[in-house]
FIDRENPA-596312 format. One record per residue: residue in one letter; x, y, z of N, C-alpha, C in turn. Coordinates in steps of 0.2 Angstrom, whole numbers. Layout:
<recs>
> A|X|Y|Z|X|Y|Z|X|Y|Z
...
</recs>
This chain:
<recs>
> M|4|-6|0|0|0|0|4|6|0
> T|3|11|-4|7|17|-5|7|21|2
> T|12|24|3|12|29|9|13|36|6
> I|13|37|0|14|44|-3|8|49|0
> M|10|54|3|6|59|6|1|57|11
> Q|4|52|15|0|49|20|2|52|27
> G|-2|53|32|0|56|38|1|63|37
> F|2|67|43|3|74|43|9|75|49
> P|14|78|47|16|79|40|18|72|37
> P|18|71|30|20|65|27|28|65|28
> A|31|59|28|38|58|29|41|61|23
> L|47|64|23|50|68|18|50|64|12
> E|52|58|12|53|54|6|46|52|3
> D|40|53|6|34|52|4|30|58|1
> R|33|64|1|30|70|-1|30|71|-8
> A|24|72|-11|24|74|-18|25|82|-18
> T|30|84|-22|32|91|-23|32|93|-30
> L|34|100|-31|35|103|-37|41|99|-41
> A|45|97|-37|51|94|-40|51|87|-42
> N|46|83|-39|45|76|-41|39|74|-43
> W|34|78|-44|27|76|-45|26|73|-52
> R|30|73|-56|29|69|-63|33|63|-63
> H|36|61|-57|40|55|-57|36|50|-52
> A|37|43|-54|34|38|-50|39|37|-44
> P|37|36|-38|30|34|-36|25|40|-34
> W|28|46|-34|24|52|-32|19|54|-37
> S|20|52|-43|15|54|-48|8|50|-47
> R|9|44|-44|2|40|-43|-2|44|-38
> W|0|48|-34|-4|53|-30|-5|60|-34
> A|0|62|-36|0|69|-39|-4|70|-45
> F|-4|65|-49|-8|66|-56|-16|67|-54
> H|-18|65|-49|-25|67|-47|-26|72|-41
> H|-20|75|-40|-20|81|-35|-16|87|-37
> V|-17|88|-44|-12|93|-47|-13|100|-43
> R|-20|102|-42|-21|108|-39|-17|109|-32
> E|-15|104|-29|-11|105|-23|-4|106|-24
> I|-2|106|-30|5|106|-32|7|112|-36
> V|2|113|-41|3|119|-46|-3|123|-46
> P|-2|130|-46|-8|134|-46|-13|133|-52
> T|-19|133|-51|-24|131|-56|-30|136|-56
> A|-33|137|-62|-39|140|-63|-45|135|-64
> E|-51|137|-62|-56|133|-63|-59|133|-70
> I|-61|127|-73|-65|127|-79|-72|125|-77
> A|-76|130|-76|-83|129|-73|-87|125|-77
> N|-91|120|-73|-97|117|-77|-103|120|-75
> D|-109|117|-77|-115|120|-75|-119|114|-71
> P|-119|115|-64|-122|110|-60|-129|109|-62
> A|-133|114|-65|-140|113|-67|-141|109|-73
> D|-136|108|-77|-136|105|-84|-131|100|-85
> I|-132|94|-81|-127|88|-82|-129|83|-87
> W|-125|81|-91|-127|75|-96|-127|69|-92
> S|-133|67|-91|-135|60|-87|-132|54|-91
> L|-129|50|-88|-127|44|-91|-130|38|-88
> P|-135|35|-91|-138|29|-89|-133|23|-89
> E|-133|18|-85|-129|13|-85|-131|8|-91
> G|-126|5|-93|-127|0|-98|-121|-6|-97
> K|-122|-11|-101|-117|-16|-101|-114|-18|-108
> I|-108|-20|-108|-105|-24|-113|-101|-29|-111
> D|-100|-34|-115|-96|-40|-113|-89|-39|-115
> L|-85|-38|-109|-77|-36|-110|-73|-43|-108
> S|-76|-48|-108|-73|-54|-106|-67|-56|-111
> A|-67|-54|-117|-62|-56|-122|-57|-50|-122
> V|-58|-45|-118|-53|-39|-118|-47|-40|-113
> N|-48|-43|-108|-43|-43|-102|-41|-37|-100
> L|-46|-32|-99|-45|-25|-97|-40|-24|-91
> E|-42|-28|-86|-38|-28|-79|-30|-29|-80
> A|-29|-34|-84|-22|-35|-86|-19|-30|-90
> A|-22|-27|-94|-20|-21|-98|-19|-15|-94
> M|-23|-14|-89|-22|-9|-85|-16|-10|-80
> D|-15|-16|-78|-9|-17|-74|-2|-16|-78
> E|-3|-18|-85|3|-17|-89|5|-10|-91
> T|0|-6|-91|1|1|-93|1|6|-87
> S|1|4|-81|1|8|-75|-5|13|-75
> A|-11|10|-77|-17|14|-78|-20|15|-71
> D|-23|21|-70|-26|24|-64|-34|24|-65
> A|-36|24|-71|-44|24|-72|-45|23|-79
> V|-51|20|-80|-54|19|-87|-61|19|-86
> A|-64|24|-91|-71|24|-91|-73|23|-99
> I|-79|20|-100|-81|18|-107|-88|20|-107
> I|-90|24|-112|-97|25|-114|-98|23|-121
> H|-104|19|-121|-106|16|-128|-113|18|-129
> E|-114|22|-135|-121|24|-137|-124|28|-131
> G|-120|32|-128|-123|37|-122|-124|33|-116
> R|-122|27|-115|-123|24|-109|-116|22|-106
> L|-115|23|-99|-109|22|-96|-109|14|-95
> V|-104|11|-98|-104|3|-98|-99|0|-94
> H|-94|5|-92|-88|2|-88|-84|8|-85
> E|-82|7|-79|-77|11|-76|-73|8|-70
> T|-67|9|-70|-63|6|-65|-58|11|-63
> Y|-57|12|-56|-53|17|-53|-48|13|-48
> R|-42|16|-48|-36|13|-45|-32|19|-41
> R|-27|17|-37|-23|21|-34|-26|27|-30
> G|-32|26|-27|-35|31|-23|-40|35|-27
> M|-40|34|-34|-45|38|-38|-52|36|-37
> T|-57|40|-38|-64|39|-38|-67|42|-44
> A|-73|41|-45|-77|44|-51|-77|52|-50
> A|-75|54|-44|-75|62|-43|-68|65|-43
> S|-63|60|-45|-56|63|-45|-54|66|-51
> P|-52|72|-51|-49|75|-58|-42|72|-59
> H|-40|70|-65|-34|68|-66|-31|72|-72
> I|-24|73|-72|-21|78|-77|-21|74|-84
> L|-23|78|-89|-23|75|-96|-17|76|-99
> F|-12|80|-97|-6|81|-101|-8|83|-108
> S|-6|81|-113|-7|83|-120|-14|82|-123
> V|-18|78|-119|-25|77|-121|-28|84|-120
> S|-25|88|-116|-27|95|-115|-27|99|-122
> K|-22|97|-126|-22|100|-133|-28|99|-137
> S|-31|93|-137|-37|91|-140|-43|94|-138
> M|-43|96|-132|-49|100|-129|-48|107|-133
> L|-42|110|-133|-42|117|-137|-44|116|-144
> G|-42|110|-147|-44|109|-154|-51|109|-155
> L|-55|107|-150|-63|107|-151|-65|114|-150
> V|-62|118|-145|-64|125|-144|-63|129|-150
> A|-58|127|-154|-56|131|-160|-62|131|-165
> G|-65|125|-165|-70|124|-170|-76|129|-169
> T|-77|131|-162|-82|136|-161|-80|143|-163
> L|-74|145|-163|-72|151|-165|-72|152|-172
> V|-70|147|-176|-71|147|-183|-78|147|-185
> E|-83|143|-182|-90|144|-184|-93|151|-183
> R|-91|154|-178|-93|161|-176|-90|166|-180
> G|-85|165|-184|-81|170|-187|-77|174|-183
> E|-75|172|-177|-70|175|-173|-63|175|-175
> L|-62|170|-179|-55|170|-182|-56|165|-188
> A|-51|164|-192|-50|159|-197|-44|156|-197
> E|-44|150|-199|-37|146|-199|-32|149|-203
> S|-34|153|-208|-29|156|-213|-26|163|-210
> D|-29|165|-204|-27|171|-201|-20|170|-198
> L|-15|175|-198|-9|175|-195|-10|175|-187
> A|-7|172|-183|-7|172|-176|-6|179|-174
> A|-1|183|-178|1|189|-176|-4|195|-177
> K|-10|193|-181|-15|197|-181|-18|199|-174
> Y|-18|194|-170|-21|194|-163|-16|196|-158
> V|-10|193|-159|-4|194|-154|2|197|-158
> P|1|204|-159|7|207|-162|13|207|-159
> E|13|205|-153|20|204|-149|24|198|-152
> L|21|195|-157|25|189|-160|30|192|-165
> E|30|198|-167|35|201|-171|42|200|-169
> G|46|198|-174|53|196|-172|54|189|-170
> T|49|185|-169|49|178|-167|48|173|-173
> A|49|167|-172|48|162|-177|41|161|-179
> Y|36|164|-174|29|164|-175|26|170|-179
> A|30|174|-181|28|181|-184|23|179|-190
> D|25|174|-194|21|173|-200|18|166|-200
> V|16|163|-194|13|157|-194|5|158|-194
> T|2|154|-197|-6|154|-197|-9|150|-191
> V|-15|152|-189|-19|148|-184|-19|141|-186
> G|-21|139|-192|-21|132|-195|-15|129|-194
> Q|-9|132|-196|-3|128|-195|-1|127|-188
> L|-3|131|-183|-2|130|-176|-7|124|-174
> L|-13|124|-176|-18|119|-174|-15|112|-177
> D|-12|112|-182|-10|105|-185|-3|103|-184
> M|1|107|-179|8|106|-178|12|106|-184
> R|11|111|-188|15|112|-194|19|119|-194
> A|21|121|-188|25|127|-188|32|125|-188
> G|36|129|-192|43|127|-193|47|131|-188
> V|46|130|-181|50|133|-176|55|128|-173
> L|60|131|-171|66|127|-168|64|125|-161
> F|62|119|-159|61|117|-153|61|109|-152
> E|64|106|-148|65|99|-147|61|97|-141
> E|55|93|-142|51|91|-137|54|85|-133
> D|60|86|-130|63|80|-126|61|80|-119
> Y|57|76|-117|54|76|-110|60|73|-105
> L|65|71|-107|70|68|-103|76|73|-102
> A|76|79|-106|81|84|-105|81|87|-98
> T|87|88|-96|89|91|-90|91|99|-90
> E|92|101|-96|94|108|-98|91|110|-105
> G|91|116|-106|89|118|-113|82|121|-113
> P|80|123|-119|73|126|-120|67|123|-116
> I|67|116|-117|61|113|-114|61|114|-106
> V|67|114|-103|67|115|-96|65|122|-94
> D|68|127|-98|66|134|-97|58|135|-98
> Y|55|131|-103|48|131|-104|44|128|-98
> R|47|123|-94|44|121|-88|44|126|-83
> F|50|129|-82|50|135|-77|45|140|-79
> A|44|142|-85|40|147|-87|33|145|-85
> A|31|139|-86|24|136|-85|23|135|-78
> N|28|136|-73|26|135|-66|26|128|-64
> W|29|124|-68|29|116|-67|35|113|-64
> N|40|117|-63|46|115|-60|49|120|-55
> P|52|118|-50|55|123|-45|61|127|-49
> V|61|133|-48|66|137|-51|72|138|-47
> P|78|136|-50|84|137|-46|86|144|-44
> P|89|145|-38|91|152|-36|95|155|-41
> G|93|162|-42|96|166|-47|94|165|-54
> R|90|161|-55|87|160|-62|81|163|-63
> E|80|167|-69|74|170|-71|69|165|-74
> A|63|164|-71|58|160|-74|54|163|-79
> G|52|169|-78|48|172|-83|41|169|-83
> D|37|169|-89|31|166|-89|30|163|-97
> L|24|160|-98|23|158|-105|24|163|-110
> R|21|169|-109|22|174|-115|29|176|-116
> S|33|177|-110|40|179|-111|44|174|-114
> F|42|167|-113|46|162|-116|44|162|-123
> M|38|163|-125|37|163|-133|41|169|-136
> S|42|174|-133|46|180|-136|53|177|-138
> K|56|172|-135|62|169|-136|62|164|-141
> M|57|162|-144|56|157|-149|58|160|-156
> T|64|161|-157|66|165|-163|69|160|-169
> G|71|154|-167|74|150|-172|69|146|-176
> R|71|145|-182|67|141|-187|70|135|-189
> D|66|130|-190|69|123|-192|66|121|-199
> G|63|125|-202|59|123|-209|54|128|-210
> P|50|127|-216|45|131|-217|38|130|-213
> H|34|135|-212|28|134|-209|24|130|-215
> G|19|125|-212|15|121|-217|19|115|-219
> G|24|113|-217|28|108|-219|26|101|-215
> R|31|98|-213|30|92|-209|26|93|-203
> F|24|87|-200|21|87|-193|27|88|-188
> H|27|93|-184|32|95|-180|29|97|-173
> Y|30|92|-168|26|93|-162|30|97|-157
> V|27|103|-156|29|108|-152|24|111|-147
> S|24|109|-141|19|110|-136|17|118|-136
> V|22|122|-136|22|129|-136|16|132|-140
> N|16|129|-146|11|131|-151|4|131|-148
> T|2|127|-144|-4|126|-141|-5|132|-136
> D|0|133|-132|-1|139|-127|-2|145|-131
> L|2|146|-136|1|152|-141|-6|152|-143
> L|-9|147|-145|-16|147|-148|-21|149|-142
> A|-20|147|-136|-24|150|-131|-24|157|-130
> W|-18|160|-131|-17|167|-131|-21|171|-137
> V|-20|168|-143|-24|170|-148|-31|170|-147
> F|-33|164|-144|-41|164|-143|-43|169|-138
> E|-39|170|-133|-41|175|-128|-42|182|-131
> R|-37|184|-136|-37|190|-139|-43|190|-144
> A|-45|185|-147|-50|185|-152|-57|185|-149
> T|-58|183|-143|-64|182|-140|-65|187|-134
> G|-60|189|-131|-60|194|-125|-61|190|-119
> L|-61|183|-119|-62|179|-113|-55|175|-111
> R|-55|175|-105|-49|171|-102|-50|164|-104
> Y|-44|161|-106|-44|154|-109|-48|149|-104
> A|-47|149|-98|-51|144|-94|-59|146|-94
> D|-61|152|-95|-68|154|-95|-70|152|-102
> L|-66|153|-107|-68|151|-114|-69|143|-115
> V|-65|139|-112|-66|132|-112|-72|130|-108
> S|-74|134|-103|-80|133|-99|-86|134|-103
> E|-86|140|-106|-92|142|-110|-93|139|-117
> R|-88|137|-120|-88|134|-127|-89|126|-126
> L|-86|123|-121|-85|116|-121|-88|113|-115
> W|-86|115|-109|-87|112|-103|-95|112|-100
> K|-97|118|-101|-105|119|-99|-109|116|-104
> P|-108|117|-110|-113|114|-115|-112|107|-116
> L|-106|104|-114|-105|97|-114|-110|93|-108
> G|-111|97|-103|-115|94|-97|-110|90|-93
> A|-104|93|-92|-99|90|-88|-101|89|-81
> E|-100|84|-77|-102|83|-71|-99|86|-65
> R|-92|88|-67|-88|91|-62|-84|97|-65
> A|-82|102|-61|-78|107|-64|-71|104|-66
> G|-68|107|-71|-61|105|-73|-57|110|-70
> E|-50|109|-71|-45|113|-69|-40|114|-74
> I|-36|119|-74|-30|120|-79|-25|124|-75
> T|-19|122|-76|-13|125|-72|-11|132|-76
> V|-9|136|-72|-7|143|-74|0|145|-72
> D|3|149|-76|9|152|-74|9|158|-69
> R|14|161|-68|15|166|-63|11|172|-64
> I|8|173|-70|4|179|-72|-3|177|-74
> G|-5|170|-73|-11|168|-74|-12|165|-81
> G|-6|164|-85|-6|161|-92|-8|154|-92
> A|-13|152|-96|-15|145|-96|-10|140|-99
> R|-9|135|-96|-5|129|-99|-9|125|-103
> A|-12|128|-109|-16|125|-113|-14|118|-116
> A|-7|118|-117|-4|112|-120|-4|106|-116
> G|-5|106|-109|-5|100|-105|-7|101|-98
> G|-10|106|-96|-12|107|-89|-19|106|-87
> K|-23|103|-91|-30|102|-89|-31|96|-85
> S|-35|96|-80|-37|90|-76|-45|89|-76
> F|-47|83|-78|-54|81|-78|-55|75|-75
> T|-61|73|-73|-63|66|-71|-63|62|-77
> A|-62|55|-76|-63|50|-81|-70|50|-85
> R|-75|51|-81|-82|51|-84|-82|57|-88
> D|-80|63|-86|-81|69|-90|-77|68|-97
> L|-71|66|-96|-67|65|-102|-70|60|-107
> A|-73|55|-104|-77|50|-108|-83|53|-111
> R|-86|58|-108|-91|62|-111|-89|66|-117
> V|-83|69|-117|-80|72|-122|-79|67|-128
> G|-77|62|-127|-76|57|-132|-82|55|-135
> M|-88|54|-131|-94|52|-134|-97|58|-138
> M|-96|64|-136|-98|70|-140|-95|70|-146
> V|-88|69|-147|-85|68|-153|-88|63|-157
> A|-88|57|-154|-91|51|-158|-98|52|-161
> D|-102|56|-158|-108|58|-160|-109|65|-164
> G|-103|66|-167|-103|72|-172|-103|78|-169
> G|-101|79|-163|-101|85|-159|-107|87|-155
> R|-111|81|-154|-118|82|-151|-118|79|-144
> R|-122|82|-140|-123|79|-133|-130|78|-132
> E|-133|72|-131|-140|71|-130|-144|75|-136
> G|-142|75|-142|-145|78|-147|-144|86|-148
> R|-140|89|-143|-138|96|-144|-131|97|-147
> Q|-131|101|-151|-124|102|-154|-120|106|-149
> V|-114|104|-148|-109|107|-144|-103|110|-148
> I|-100|106|-152|-95|107|-157|-98|106|-164
> P|-97|111|-169|-99|110|-175|-98|103|-178
> E|-103|100|-181|-101|93|-184|-96|94|-190
> S|-97|100|-194|-92|101|-199|-85|101|-196
> W|-84|103|-190|-77|103|-187|-75|96|-186
> I|-79|92|-183|-78|85|-181|-76|81|-188
> D|-80|83|-193|-78|80|-200|-71|82|-202
> Q|-69|88|-201|-63|91|-203|-57|87|-200
> I|-58|86|-193|-53|82|-189|-53|75|-192
> E|-58|72|-193|-58|65|-195|-56|64|-202
> K|-57|68|-207|-56|67|-214|-50|71|-217
> N|-49|77|-214|-45|82|-218|-38|83|-216
> G|-35|78|-212|-28|78|-210|-23|76|-216
> D|-17|78|-215|-12|77|-221|-8|71|-219
> A|-9|66|-222|-5|60|-221|2|61|-223
> E|4|64|-228|11|65|-230|14|69|-225
> A|11|74|-222|14|78|-216|16|74|-210
> W|11|69|-209|12|64|-203|18|60|-205
> N|18|57|-211|23|52|-213|30|55|-213
> S|31|61|-214|37|64|-214|39|68|-207
> G|34|67|-202|35|71|-196|38|67|-190
> D|37|70|-184|40|68|-178|38|61|-175
> F|32|59|-176|29|53|-172|28|47|-176
> F|30|47|-183|28|42|-187|30|35|-185
> E|36|35|-182|39|28|-179|36|26|-173
> H|32|30|-170|29|29|-163|22|25|-164
> F|20|25|-170|13|21|-172|14|16|-177
> P|18|11|-176|20|6|-181|14|3|-184
> G|14|3|-191|8|-1|-194|2|2|-194
> R|1|8|-191|-5|12|-191|-5|18|-195
> P|-9|18|-201|-9|24|-205|-12|30|-201
> M|-9|36|-201|-12|41|-196|-12|48|-200
> H|-15|52|-197|-14|59|-198|-16|63|-191
> Y|-14|70|-191|-15|74|-185|-19|80|-188
> R|-24|82|-185|-28|87|-187|-32|91|-181
> A|-30|97|-180|-33|101|-175|-32|98|-168
> K|-26|96|-167|-24|93|-160|-27|86|-159
> W|-29|83|-164|-32|76|-163|-28|71|-168
> Y|-27|65|-165|-24|60|-169|-29|56|-172
> V|-28|54|-178|-34|50|-182|-30|44|-185
> Q|-33|38|-183|-31|32|-187|-35|31|-194
> R|-32|32|-199|-35|32|-206|-37|25|-208
> E|-43|23|-206|-45|16|-208|-53|17|-210
> A|-56|11|-212|-63|11|-214|-67|14|-209
> E|-66|13|-203|-70|16|-197|-64|19|-193
> P|-63|26|-194|-57|29|-191|-58|29|-183
> L|-52|29|-180|-52|30|-173|-49|37|-172
> I|-53|41|-168|-50|48|-167|-48|48|-159
> H|-42|51|-158|-40|50|-151|-35|56|-149
> G|-35|58|-143|-30|62|-140|-25|58|-136
> L|-19|61|-135|-14|57|-132|-10|62|-128
> G|-8|60|-121|-4|63|-117|2|59|-114
> I|7|62|-112|13|59|-109|10|55|-103
> H|14|50|-101|13|46|-95|7|42|-95
> G|4|42|-102|-1|37|-103|-9|40|-102
> Q|-10|45|-105|-17|48|-105|-20|48|-112
> F|-26|46|-112|-29|45|-119|-37|46|-118
> V|-40|49|-124|-47|48|-125|-48|46|-132
> F|-52|41|-133|-54|38|-139|-61|40|-141
> A|-62|41|-148|-69|42|-150|-70|38|-157
> D|-74|33|-157|-76|29|-163|-83|31|-165
> R|-83|35|-171|-90|37|-173|-94|32|-175
> A|-91|27|-179|-95|21|-182|-99|17|-176
> K|-95|16|-171|-98|12|-166|-101|16|-160
> R|-101|23|-160|-103|27|-155|-100|25|-148
> L|-94|25|-148|-90|22|-143|-85|28|-140
> S|-84|28|-134|-79|33|-131|-75|29|-125
> V|-69|30|-125|-65|27|-120|-60|32|-117
> A|-60|34|-110|-55|38|-107|-51|34|-103
> W|-44|35|-103|-39|31|-100|-34|35|-97
> F|-33|35|-90|-28|38|-87|-23|34|-84
> S|-17|36|-84|-11|32|-81|-6|36|-77
> S|-2|33|-73|3|37|-70|10|33|-72
> R|11|31|-78|17|28|-80|23|32|-79
> H|28|29|-77|34|33|-75|37|36|-81
> E|38|33|-87|41|35|-93|36|40|-96
> P|38|46|-98|34|51|-102|31|48|-108
> T|36|45|-112|34|41|-118|36|34|-118
> D|32|30|-121|34|23|-121|30|19|-127
> T|33|18|-133|29|16|-138|26|9|-137
> P|29|4|-134|26|-3|-132|20|-2|-128
> T|20|2|-123|15|3|-118|9|7|-122
> T|10|12|-126|5|15|-130|2|10|-135
> M|6|6|-138|3|1|-142|-1|-4|-138
> K|0|-6|-132|-4|-10|-128|-11|-7|-127
> V|-11|0|-125|-17|3|-125|-21|3|-131
> L|-18|5|-137|-21|5|-143|-24|-2|-145
> E|-20|-8|-143|-23|-14|-145|-29|-16|-140
> T|-29|-14|-134|-34|-15|-129|-40|-11|-132
> V|-40|-5|-134|-45|-1|-137|-48|-5|-143
> D|-43|-7|-147|-46|-11|-153|-50|-17|-151
> A|-48|-20|-145|-52|-26|-143|-59|-24|-140
> I|-59|-18|-137|-65|-15|-134|-70|-13|-140
> R|-67|-11|-146|-71|-9|-152|-74|-16|-154
> R|-70|-21|-155|-73|-27|-157|-78|-30|-153
> A|-78|-29|-146|-83|-31|-141|-89|-28|-142
> V|-90|-22|-145|-96|-19|-146|-99|-19|-153
> S|-95|-23|-157|-97|-24|-164|-104|-27|-165
</recs>
């Protein structure tokens, strides 16, 4: 039985802190207590309008879900099929009420919100980001478009190396308020960090090039385009109309800047509600939340060539893929749309089968291709189980 954060005060070696919260064993507690470690803003839900989920059943005997959860260090799995909650499992002290960090599944939530801005004419994918954030002048982002940021096709010089101990990605963590700052070192904030992104490594609109900062920049663009703080924008455009059961959270930097790329925390049920809404063409209980045309764009209009020449091609062996508006899509007869975050966070949406799977983990390694493949294979088995 874990002793992490047990007793008061917890033993020194059992304390989850800003210095260790993303490492096992402390992560097994910290990933569902993020607001106790990093400052957060609330993503409000509407308690008077909650998407009710009647219970249902599916036969998972051929899936061996418990063994897959063991193998992938899973903390929670929730499955919704045709609007019914058909399965949920919680581990490591989690419950149905526990918010768990999404890491980069947070990006996929921004990708949905983007569709509402496009539909309302508040911005266009062809717009330059600098139209809304003129402070980008002199940076590698000065001539990038909103669409290129959404699709991770900005030619900016940045290596997403999660194991690095020095360099730009470490400075990025300091700026985001995710790591303790060494004495004498200037941390800044997300906006000041973006001002230092001056290097180019290729043309905008080229290969898929995964840079988390792109998503934080889009949150800034969206704030300027709508006049709403990002946490409030997500609440108004996604969380309240979705009928989320619980308020969400998002980590913020020292001046309140949202860590849109990785800082959201939701419950497993609510993340599964997002997947079900995507699977139903942007609808919740018959009500449109995200434009169906935007869900169609995500599913059908990604660039396979950009993916095949990009950063993650080798991490999805044997699976034809594209990336569109912060979502990964398996290009097959019945496409599988999904979000993916480090340390084993996922949400899956199968439109043909009206199926959603939310999967939270506290895997020690930030990225691990065999473990990710195990999750994908398990979801394939779940899809077969509902056929």
